[in-house]
C-alpha positions in Angstrom: 33.2 41.9 -27.4 29.6 41.0 -26.5 27.0 39.8 -28.9 24.7 42.5 -27.6 22.5 40.4 -25.3 22.5 38.7 -22.0 20.8 35.3 -21.6 18.7 35.0 -18.4 18.9 31.9 -16.4 16.8 29.1 -18.0 14.2 27.5 -15.7 14.3 24.4 -17.9 17.9 23.8 -16.8 16.7 22.6 -13.5 15.2 19.6 -15.2 18.6 18.4 -16.5 20.0 15.7 -14.1 23.5 17.1 -13.6 24.8 18.6 -10.3 28.3 19.8 -11.4 30.4 19.9 -14.5 34.1 19.3 -14.0 36.4 21.1 -16.4 38.3 17.8 -16.8 35.2 16.2 -18.3 34.0 14.4 -15.1 30.3 15.2 -14.3 28.5 14.8 -11.0 25.1 13.4 -12.1 23.8 12.6 -8.6 24.9 13.3 -5.0 28.5 11.9 -4.8 28.0 10.0 -8.1 30.4 10.9 -11.0 30.7 9.9 -14.6 33.3 10.0 -17.4 32.5 9.6 -21.1 34.2 8.1 -24.1 33.5 8.1 -27.8 33.7 4.7 -29.6 35.8 5.6 -32.7 36.8 2.4 -34.4 35.3 -1.1 -34.5 36.4 -4.0 -36.7 34.2 -7.1 -36.8 35.8 -10.1 -38.5 33.3 -12.8 -37.2 30.0 -12.2 -35.5 30.4 -15.1 -33.0 33.9 -14.0 -32.1 32.7 -10.4 -31.7 30.0 -11.5 -29.3 32.6 -13.3 -27.3 34.8 -10.2 -27.3 31.9 -8.0 -26.1 31.1 -10.5 -23.3 34.7 -10.4 -22.3 34.6 -6.6 -22.2 31.7 -6.7 -19.8 33.6 -9.1 -17.5 36.8 -7.1 -17.6 35.2 -3.8 -16.5 36.3 -2.7 -13.0 34.0 -4.2 -10.4 33.3 -1.0 -8.5 31.7 0.9 -11.5 28.5 0.9 -13.4 28.5 1.7 -17.1 26.2 2.7 -20.0 26.4 2.7 -23.8 24.5 5.2 -25.8 23.9 5.5 -29.6 23.0 9.1 -30.7 21.9 9.6 -34.3 22.9 12.8 -36.0 22.0 14.0 -39.4 24.6 14.1 -42.2 23.8 16.8 -44.8 22.2 15.1 -47.8 24.7 16.5 -50.3 27.6 15.2 -48.2 26.0 11.7 -48.0 25.3 11.5 -51.7 28.9 12.2 -52.5 29.8 8.9 -50.9 27.2 6.8 -52.9 26.7 8.4 -56.3 29.0 7.2 -59.0 30.8 9.5 -61.6 29.2 10.0 -64.9 31.2 9.2 -68.0 32.1 6.0 -69.7 29.1 4.0 -68.8 25.6 5.2 -69.6 24.2 2.9 -66.9 25.8 5.3 -64.3 23.0 7.9 -64.9 20.3 5.3 -64.3 22.1 4.0 -61.2 22.3 7.5 -59.7 18.7 8.4 -60.5 17.6 5.2 -58.7 19.6 6.1 -55.7 18.2 9.6 -55.6 14.7 8.3 -55.9 15.2 5.8 -53.1 17.1 8.3 -50.9 13.9 9.6 -49.2 12.3 6.2 -48.6 14.2 5.3 -45.4 16.5 7.0 -43.0 19.8 7.1 -44.8 22.1 10.1 -44.3 22.7 9.4 -40.6 25.8 9.2 -38.5 25.6 6.9 -35.5 27.7 8.2 -32.7 28.3 5.6 -30.0 29.4 6.6 -26.5 30.6 4.6 -23.4 29.9 6.2 -20.0 31.3 4.9 -16.8 30.0 5.8 -13.3 31.5 5.6 -9.8 30.4 6.8 -6.4 33.0 8.8 -4.5 33.4 11.5 -1.8 34.3 14.4 -4.1 34.9 15.5 -7.7 38.7 15.4 -7.1 38.6 11.9 -5.7 36.4 10.7 -8.5 38.7 12.2 -11.1 41.7 10.4 -9.5 39.8 7.1 -9.6 38.8 7.5 -13.3 42.4 8.3 -14.1 43.7 5.2 -12.3 41.2 2.8 -14.0 41.4 4.4 -17.4 44.0 1.9 -18.5 41.9 -1.0 -17.5 38.9 0.3 -19.4 40.9 0.8 -22.6 42.4 -2.7 -22.1 38.9 -4.2 -21.8 37.9 -2.6 -25.1 40.9 -4.2 -26.8 41.0 -3.5 -30.5 37.9 -1.3 -30.2 39.3 2.2 -30.2 37.8 4.7 -27.7 38.6 8.3 -26.9 37.8 10.2 -23.7 35.7 13.3 -24.2 36.4 16.7 -22.9 33.9 18.8 -21.0 33.3 20.8 -24.2 32.6 17.7 -26.2 30.2 16.3 -23.6 28.3 19.6 -23.4 28.1 19.8 -27.2 26.6 16.3 -27.4 24.0 17.2 -24.8 23.3 20.5 -26.6 22.3 18.7 -29.8 20.1 16.3 -27.8 18.1 19.1 -26.2 18.3 21.3 -29.3 18.0 18.9 -32.2 17.3 21.6 -34.8 20.1 23.9 -33.7 23.7 23.6 -34.9 25.3 26.6 -33.3 26.7 25.3 -30.1 30.1 26.9 -30.5 28.6 30.2 -31.5 26.7 30.4 -28.1 30.0 30.8 -26.2 32.2 32.4 -28.8 31.9 36.0 -27.6 34.8 37.3 -29.7 33.5 35.6 -32.8 37.0 34.3 -33.5 36.2 30.6 -33.6 37.5 30.0 -30.1 34.5 29.2 -27.8 35.3 29.3 -24.1 33.3 28.1 -21.2 34.7 31.0 -19.2 32.5 33.3 -21.3 29.5 31.9 -19.5 30.0 34.1 -16.5 29.8 37.2 -18.7 26.5 35.9 -20.1 25.1 35.1 -16.6 24.7 31.5 -17.7 25.7 28.1 -16.3 26.6 25.0 -18.3 23.0 23.8 -17.7 21.6 27.0 -19.3 24.0 26.5 -22.2 22.7 23.1 -23.2 19.0 23.5 -22.1 16.3 24.3 -24.6 14.2 27.4 -24.2 11.2 25.3 -23.1 10.4 21.7 -22.3 6.9 20.6 -21.6 7.1 17.4 -19.5 3.6 17.6 -18.1 2.1 14.2 -17.3 -1.0 15.3 -19.2 0.9 14.6 -22.4 1.1 11.0 -21.1 3.4 9.4 -23.7 5.5 12.3 -25.1 7.2 15.6 -24.2 7.7 18.8 -26.2 10.9 20.7 -26.6 10.7 24.4 -27.5 6.9 24.3 -27.4 5.1 26.7 -29.8 8.5 27.9 -31.1 10.1 27.6 -34.5 12.4 24.9 -33.2 9.6 22.9 -31.6 10.4 19.2 -31.3 8.4 16.2 -29.9 10.1 13.3 -28.1 8.9 9.9 -26.9 10.7 7.5 -24.6 10.2 3.7 -24.6 12.0 0.6 -23.4 12.8 -2.7 -24.9 10.7 -5.1 -22.8 11.1 -8.4 -24.7 14.4 -9.8 -25.9 14.5 -13.3 -27.3 17.2 -15.7 -26.2 18.9 -15.6 -29.7 18.9 -12.4 -31.7 20.9 -11.1 -34.7 24.0 -9.1 -34.0 22.7 -6.2 -36.1 19.5 -5.8 -34.1 20.7 -2.5 -32.6 21.9 -1.2 -35.9 18.5 -1.8 -37.4 16.6 -0.4 -34.4 18.7 2.7 -34.5 17.9 3.2 -38.2 14.3 4.1 -38.0 14.9 7.9 -37.6 17.7 10.4 -38.1 17.3 11.7 -34.5 17.1 9.3 -31.6 18.9 8.0 -28.5 19.4 4.3 -27.8 20.7 3.7 -24.3 21.8 0.5 -22.4 22.5 0.8 -18.7 24.5 -2.1 -17.2 24.9 -3.0 -13.5 26.9 -6.1 -12.6 24.9 -8.4 -10.2 26.0 -11.1 -7.8 24.1 -14.1 -9.2 23.6 -15.8 -5.9 22.2 -12.6 -4.3 20.0 -12.0 -7.3 18.6 -15.5 -7.1 17.8 -15.1 -3.4 16.2 -11.7 -3.9 14.1 -12.8 -6.9 13.0 -16.0 -5.2 11.8 -14.0 -2.2 9.9 -11.5 -4.3 8.2 -14.2 -6.4 7.3 -16.1 -3.2 5.7 -13.0 -1.6 3.5 -12.5 -4.7 2.5 -16.2 -5.0 -0.6 -17.7 -3.4 -0.4 -21.5 -3.0 -3.5 -23.6 -2.5 -4.2 -27.3 -2.3 -7.3 -29.0 -3.6 -8.5 -32.5 -3.9 -8.2 -34.1 -7.3 -11.4 -35.7 -8.4 -10.9 -36.7 -12.0 -11.0 -40.5 -11.5 -12.5 -43.0 -9.0 -8.9 -43.8 -7.9 -8.3 -40.1 -7.2 -11.4 -40.0 -5.0 -10.6 -43.2 -3.1 -7.0 -42.0 -2.4 -8.0 -38.4 -1.7 -5.3 -37.2 -4.1 -4.4 -33.6 -3.6 -3.0 -31.2 -6.2 -1.3 -27.8 -5.8 -2.4 -24.6 -7.4 -0.4 -21.3 -7.6 -1.6 -17.9 -8.6 -0.2 -14.4 -8.5 -1.4 -11.8 -6.1 -0.6 -9.0 -8.5 0.3 -8.7 -12.2 2.5 -5.7 -13.0 5.9 -4.7 -14.3 7.7 -5.4 -11.1 6.2 -8.9 -11.0 7.3 -9.7 -14.5 10.8 -8.4 -13.7 11.3 -10.6 -10.7 9.8 -13.7 -12.4 12.1 -13.4 -15.4 15.0 -12.6 -13.2 14.4 -15.8 -11.2 14.4 -17.9 -14.4 17.6 -16.2 -15.6 19.4 -16.6 -12.3 18.4 -20.3 -12.1 20.2 -20.9 -15.4 23.2 -18.8 -14.5 23.7 -20.4 -11.1 23.6 -23.8 -12.9 26.0 -22.7 -15.7 28.3 -20.5 -13.6 27.8 -17.5 -16.0 27.8 -13.8 -15.2 24.6 -11.8 -14.8 23.8 -8.1 -15.3 20.9 -5.9 -14.5 20.3 -4.0 -17.7 17.9 -1.3 -18.8 17.4 -0.6 -22.5 15.7 2.7 -23.3 15.0 4.5 -26.5 14.0 8.1 -27.1 12.7 9.3 -30.5 12.6 12.9 -31.7 10.3 14.3 -34.4 9.1 17.7 -35.7 5.5 17.0 -34.9 3.3 14.4 -33.2 2.2 12.7 -36.5 5.8 12.1 -37.5 6.6 10.9 -34.0 3.8 8.4 -34.2 5.0 7.1 -37.6 8.6 6.7 -36.2 7.2 4.9 -33.2 5.3 2.5 -35.3 8.4 1.9 -37.5 10.4 1.1 -34.4 7.8 -1.4 -33.2 7.7 -3.1 -36.6 11.5 -3.2 -36.7 11.7 -4.7 -33.2 8.9 -7.2 -34.0 10.9 -8.5 -37.0 13.6 -9.5 -34.5 11.0 -11.0 -32.1 11.6 -8.1 -29.8 9.0 -5.6 -28.5 9.1 -2.0 -27.2 6.7 -0.4 -24.7 6.1 3.3 -24.2 6.7 4.6 -20.7 3.4 6.4 -20.0 3.3 9.1 -17.4 7.1 8.8 -16.9 8.4 10.6 -20.0 10.7 13.0 -18.3 12.2 10.3 -16.1 12.7 8.1 -19.1 14.1 10.8 -21.3 16.7 11.6 -18.6 17.5 7.9 -18.2 18.6 7.7 -21.9 21.1 10.5 -21.4 24.7 9.6 -20.9 24.7 10.1 -17.2 24.6 6.5 -15.9 21.4 7.3 -14.0 18.2 5.3 -14.2 15.0 7.0 -12.9 12.6 4.3 -14.3 12.3 0.7 -13.2 12.5 -1.2 -16.4 15.5 -3.4 -15.6 15.9 -7.0 -16.8 18.3 -9.6 -15.4 20.2 -10.9 -18.4 23.4 -13.0 -18.9 26.5 -11.2 -20.2 26.4 -13.5 -23.2 22.9 -12.5 -24.1 23.6 -8.8 -23.6 26.6 -9.1 -26.0 24.2 -9.9 -28.8 22.6 -6.5 -28.5 25.7 -4.4 -27.9 25.3 -0.8 -29.2 29.0 -1.0 -30.3 27.8 -2.8 -33.4 26.1 0.5 -34.5 29.6 2.1 -34.7 30.8 -0.7 -37.0 27.9 -0.5 -39.4 27.4 3.2 -39.6 29.9 3.9 -42.3 28.5 5.5 -45.5 29.6 4.8 -49.0 30.0 1.7 -51.2 27.8 0.1 -53.9 24.0 0.1 -53.8 22.5 -3.4 -53.1 18.8 -2.5 -52.6 16.7 -1.6 -49.6 16.8 -2.9 -46.1 13.6 -5.1 -45.9 13.2 -4.1 -42.2 13.5 -0.3 -42.2 13.6 0.6 -46.0 17.1 2.2 -45.6 19.5 2.0 -48.5 22.0 -0.8 -48.3 25.4 0.4 -49.4 28.4 -1.8 -48.9 32.1 -1.8 -50.0 33.0 -5.5 -50.4 36.7 -4.6 -50.8 36.7 -3.4 -47.1 35.9 -6.9 -45.8 38.4 -9.4 -44.3 37.2 -12.3 -46.4 36.4 -11.0 -49.9 35.0 -14.2 -51.3 31.2 -14.3 -51.9 28.5 -16.8 -52.9 25.0 -16.3 -54.4 22.5 -19.1 -54.1 18.7 -19.6 -54.1 15.9 -21.8 -55.3 14.7 -21.9 -58.9 13.4 -18.5 -60.2 14.7 -16.7 -57.1 16.7 -14.2 -59.2 20.2 -15.6 -59.0 21.3 -14.5 -62.5 19.8 -11.0 -61.9 21.8 -10.7 -58.7 25.0 -11.8 -60.3 24.5 -9.1 -62.9 23.9 -6.6 -60.1 27.1 -7.6 -58.5 29.0 -7.2 -61.8 27.4 -3.8 -62.4 28.3 -2.6 -58.9 31.9 -3.6 -59.5 32.0 -1.8 -62.9 30.5 1.4 -61.7 32.1 1.8 -58.2 35.7 0.6 -59.0 38.4 0.9 -61.7 39.2 -2.8 -61.4 39.3 -5.5 -64.0 36.0 -7.5 -64.2 36.1 -11.2 -65.3 33.2 -13.5 -65.7 33.4 -17.3 -66.4 30.2 -19.0 -67.4 28.9 -22.2 -69.0 25.9 -20.6 -70.7 25.0 -17.6 -72.8 22.7 -15.7 -70.5 25.2 -13.0 -69.8 26.3 -12.2 -73.4 24.0 -9.3 -74.0 24.6 -7.9 -70.6 28.4 -7.9 -71.1 27.9 -6.3 -74.5 25.9 -3.5 -72.9 28.9 -2.7 -70.7 31.2 -2.6 -73.7 32.9 -5.8 -72.5 34.8 -8.3 -74.7 34.4 -12.1 -75.1 37.6 -13.7 -74.2 38.9 -16.7 -76.0 39.8 -19.8 -74.1 43.2 -18.6 -72.9 46.5 -20.2 -73.3 47.3 -21.9 -70.1 50.5 -23.8 -69.3 49.1 -25.9 -66.4 52.5 -26.1 -64.8 53.3 -22.4 -64.8 53.5 -20.6 -61.5 53.7 -16.8 -61.4 56.4 -15.9 -58.9 57.4 -12.7 -57.3 54.5 -12.0 -55.0 55.7 -13.8 -52.0 53.3 -16.7 -52.4 55.5 -19.4 -53.8 54.6 -22.0 -51.1 51.0 -21.2 -51.4 51.2 -21.4 -55.2 52.7 -24.8 -55.0 50.0 -26.1 -52.6 47.3 -24.7 -55.0 49.1 -26.0 -58.0 49.1 -29.5 -56.6 45.4 -29.4 -56.2 44.9 -27.8 -59.7 47.1 -30.3 -61.5 45.3 -33.2 -59.8 41.8 -32.1 -60.8 43.0 -31.0 -64.2 44.0 -34.5 -65.1 46.9 -35.9 -63.3 48.1 -38.2 -60.5 48.5 -36.6 -57.1 51.7 -38.5 -56.1 53.3 -37.6 -59.4 52.2 -34.0 -59.1 53.7 -33.7 -55.7 56.9 -35.2 -56.9 57.1 -33.0 -60.0 56.7 -29.8 -57.9 59.9 -30.7 -56.0 61.9 -30.5 -59.2 64.3 -27.6 -59.4 63.1 -26.4 -62.8 61.5 -23.4 -64.4 57.8 -24.4 -64.6 57.0 -21.6 -67.0 59.5 -23.0 -69.7 57.4 -25.2 -72.0 60.5 -26.9 -73.5 61.8 -27.8 -70.1 58.5 -29.2 -69.0 58.1 -31.3 -72.2 61.5 -32.9 -71.5 60.8 -33.5 -67.8 57.3 -34.9 -68.2 58.6 -38.1 -69.7 59.2 -39.3 -66.1 55.5 -38.7 -65.2 53.2 -40.7 -67.3 50.2 -40.0 -65.0 50.4 -36.3 -66.1 49.8 -37.0 -69.8 46.4 -35.3 -69.8 48.0 -32.1 -68.5 50.9 -32.7 -70.9 48.6 -32.7 -73.9 47.2 -29.3 -72.9 50.7 -27.8 -73.5 50.5 -28.9 -77.2 47.0 -27.5 -77.8 46.8 -24.5 -80.1 45.1 -22.1 -77.7 45.0 -18.4 -78.5 45.4 -15.9 -75.7 43.7 -12.6 -75.2 45.6 -9.6 -76.5 43.0 -6.9 -75.6 43.3 -5.0 -72.3 39.6 -4.2 -71.9 38.3 -3.9 -68.3 35.4 -6.4 -68.7 35.9 -9.9 -70.1 33.5 -12.8 -70.4 34.9 -16.3 -70.8 32.8 -19.2 -72.1 33.7 -22.6 -70.8 32.4 -25.8 -72.4 33.4 -28.2 -69.7 35.2 -28.6 -66.4 38.6 -28.7 -68.0 38.0 -25.3 -69.8 36.7 -23.9 -66.6 39.8 -24.9 -64.6 42.1 -23.6 -67.4 40.4 -20.1 -67.3 40.5 -20.0 -63.5 44.2 -20.7 -63.5 44.8 -18.2 -66.2 42.9 -15.5 -64.2 44.9 -16.4 -61.1 48.2 -15.8 -62.8 46.8 -12.7 -64.5 45.7 -11.4 -61.1 49.1 -11.7 -59.6 50.7 -9.8 -62.4 48.0 -7.1 -62.3 48.5 -6.8 -58.5 52.1 -5.9 -59.1 50.7 -2.9 -61.0 48.2 -2.1 -58.3 45.2 -3.4 -60.2 42.6 -5.5 -58.6 40.6 -8.3 -60.4 36.9 -9.1 -59.7 36.3 -12.7 -60.7 32.7 -14.0 -61.1 32.3 -17.7 -61.4 28.9 -18.8 -62.7 27.4 -22.3 -62.0 30.1 -23.7 -59.8 27.9 -26.7 -59.2 30.3 -28.8 -61.2 32.8 -28.3 -58.4 30.4 -29.6 -55.8 28.8 -32.7 -57.5 29.9 -36.1 -56.2 31.9 -38.1 -58.7 34.3 -41.0 -58.4 38.0 -40.6 -58.8 40.9 -38.7 -57.2 40.4 -35.7 -59.5 36.9 -35.1 -58.0 38.1 -35.6 -54.5 40.5 -32.6 -55.0 38.2 -30.2 -56.9 36.4 -28.8 -53.9 39.6 -28.2 -52.0 41.0 -26.5 -55.1 38.0 -24.2 -55.3 38.2 -23.3 -51.6 42.0 -22.7 -51.9 41.3 -20.5 -54.9 38.8 -18.4 -53.0 41.1 -18.0 -50.0 44.3 -17.2 -52.0 42.3 -14.6 -54.1 41.1 -12.9 -51.0 44.6 -12.9 -49.5 45.8 -10.8 -52.4 42.6 -8.6 -52.1 40.9 -9.9 -55.3 37.1 -10.3 -55.0 35.7 -13.6 -56.2 32.0 -14.3 -56.3 30.6 -17.7 -57.2 27.0 -18.7 -58.0 25.5 -22.0 -57.0 22.7 -22.7 -59.5 21.0 -25.7 -57.9 21.7 -25.9 -54.2 18.4 -27.8 -53.8 19.5 -30.6 -56.1 23.0 -30.7 -54.5 21.6 -30.8 -51.0 19.2 -33.6 -51.9 21.5 -35.6 -54.0 23.8 -37.1 -51.4 25.7 -36.4 -48.2 28.9 -35.6 -50.0 27.5 -32.8 -52.3 25.5 -31.4 -49.4 28.6 -31.1 -47.3 30.4 -29.5 -50.2 27.8 -26.8 -50.5 28.0 -26.1 -46.8 31.8 -25.9 -46.9 31.7 -23.5 -49.8 29.1 -21.2 -48.1 30.9 -21.2 -44.7 34.2 -20.3 -46.4 32.8 -17.1 -47.9 32.7 -13.7 -46.1 29.8 -12.5 -48.2 26.8 -14.7 -48.7 23.7 -13.6 -50.6 20.8 -16.0 -49.9 17.7 -15.6 -52.0 14.5 -17.6 -51.6 15.4 -21.0 -50.2 13.8 -24.4 -50.1 13.2 -26.1 -46.7 16.2 -28.4 -46.9 18.9 -25.9 -47.7 17.3 -23.2 -45.6 17.8 -25.3 -42.4 21.3 -26.2 -43.4 22.3 -22.6 -44.2 20.7 -21.4 -41.0 22.9 -23.8 -39.0 26.1 -23.2 -40.9 25.8 -19.3 -40.9 24.1 -19.0 -37.4 21.1 -17.2 -38.9 18.6 -16.3 -36.1 15.1 -17.6 -36.4 13.7 -14.0 -36.6 15.4 -13.6 -40.0 14.4 -16.9 -41.6 11.1 -15.4 -43.0 13.3 -13.2 -45.3 14.5 -16.3 -47.2 11.2 -18.2 -47.0 8.6 -17.9 -49.8 9.9 -14.5 -50.8 9.8 -12.8 -54.2 12.7 -12.9 -56.6 15.4 -10.3 -55.6 14.6 -10.6 -51.9 16.7 -12.4 -49.3 19.5 -12.1 -46.8 23.0 -10.7 -47.1 25.2 -12.5 -44.5 28.6 -11.1 -43.6 30.8 -11.4 -40.4 29.5 -7.9 -39.5 25.8 -8.4 -39.9 22.8 -10.2 -41.4 20.9 -7.8 -43.5 17.4 -8.6 -44.9 17.4 -6.9 -48.4 14.8 -6.1 -51.0 16.0 -5.6 -54.5 12.5 -6.0 -55.9 11.2 -2.6 -54.7 10.7 -1.0 -58.2 7.7 -1.3 -60.4 8.0 -3.9 -63.2 9.8 -2.6 -66.3 11.6 0.2 -64.4 14.7 1.6 -66.2 17.0 0.3 -63.5 15.7 -3.3 -63.5 15.8 -3.4 -67.3 19.6 -3.0 -67.1 19.9 -6.5 -65.7 17.2 -8.2 -67.7 19.0 -8.0 -71.0 
């Protein structure tokens, strides 16, 4: 029954700040202070700004008599398991082998095979464990309601202990084995008494050197095979505006770390008074005569000087708190006292120093900074644990709105593995893998200055769709730069398809939407909007050419569209996956787009998705006179939205955003409308005019603007509702086998 040994009480256990472990999952972490813990399991972000508002509301809806904490804990996914989600099957396409080799080579550059577990901990002061358990049970519904669509799950005592076990024993994986005395796969905490152990002994490491002589780190399992170094720091500078994915990037510097944010709601008025009093006590005010001019001397003009008595962390805290409370009192906003702490783990001190430097670099790229807590490593380490206890004074007074920008919950939303490979994260060198079909808005746009690599990136998008899906791939272009590339993928060159401009594919529940889009299409294709609107009210079969020829006699303004019916256009009989369509002018382009729309609906009935790539859509954005041109941008935007609604992925390329922005107000607004309507925006190197406009339209923080300013081809930003990711797709040496795939 026994495993043949008894484990003596562990002296290290006394360092773990827990007093009692309730079997219902409630822990007493200080005298009469209790905590309950949840795992954040599902987060869906549709729009970054709306999500920030939602997180702010979450803070405000928390019960007023609790404090709470959010913790991100990185755990390592086995490399083989991770690779199964990103490598593509070998087979039809020879490019798959090169693609996979590139992924394998880049795998060890950053910190990739990591799972980010996000926890929410709520703390409450009460008279006993029983009373605290009753309180948590009563407010559980309010907590879940505050999280809204963010799914959370309360952890059991076993799950909480397992999480702590892996924090203190990062190289061990055998938590269940420790208390599975029968070796039957059923661990039981009751077995601890037979082993003469407590819950603290179970989770504690064999050794933990927290001596202050180490100054800025501690050592777990010192001089043992499982030895591990740790270093605790805090985020001491947070800009007013920061990217929503700052936490995601900061928690991507290593596969083993804790990122903790401790929140304590504060009465703004009380905070203002307290901060004012502390700043006043530390300020020396002196008055001196001003003697800069003759008039000053005659009038005995006096000036006031202020200086600090002391300069330290407490002084900085109270001064920043005073400035924050002034703004909050004026605006009526909510304030919180927050502490943001980070603990890194590494096998040795050299690796720990490298990870620390990477964290500092990552923070600096968001205009943030981190500071090591010298001489307070044990206290800081314990403060990052999910116990709602702060033993170090590193608090900041921040508004709830500002805190919402650095919510750890975003790490749960962006920690999903899998998808296509888009390059390296320019901030932390991690692989960027995304599945565009999982988004809410599937439409995308690529744009950049001249020689920024737009065509290369369009080919990358096409290749990703080819290798990671079984969908149909369609490319419409006005030039010949994609011909050899499509041939290398065994694609075909589609002829200008037969397109009855009046035909509407029915049967997908989009009849009213079809008619609205058809009205726009017919107008820009060569008709009169009033006649078009009248025609679409006719109770006829729009797909019957003979019927249409007879009816069109009443609509002379639609003669141009009428002529297209009589043209001898040959359709495409092949059923190949990849098709390139050449358009000679705007009319050809529109005819192909309409053909692909009708094709997409029919394919969707057979559970097949179409990816549509539209090259050089500048002709939809240029200012021209006439009713047709007034409708062409609305038609394009309608096309993108309708395609996304039926889960087709459309990507457009704007060739000359610089020229369009500089040409006139109308075309500049058209570019902005196009970009803001897409859920996936790839910005390459930008000129000063369009960079400022895109930053305003897409809410790009200033800290990320350097990634689209004077950067090399293949570098830039990927902007989605979930995050803004600085990417580097120019990380391989010139002439590499992977880059050659897209240069043909």
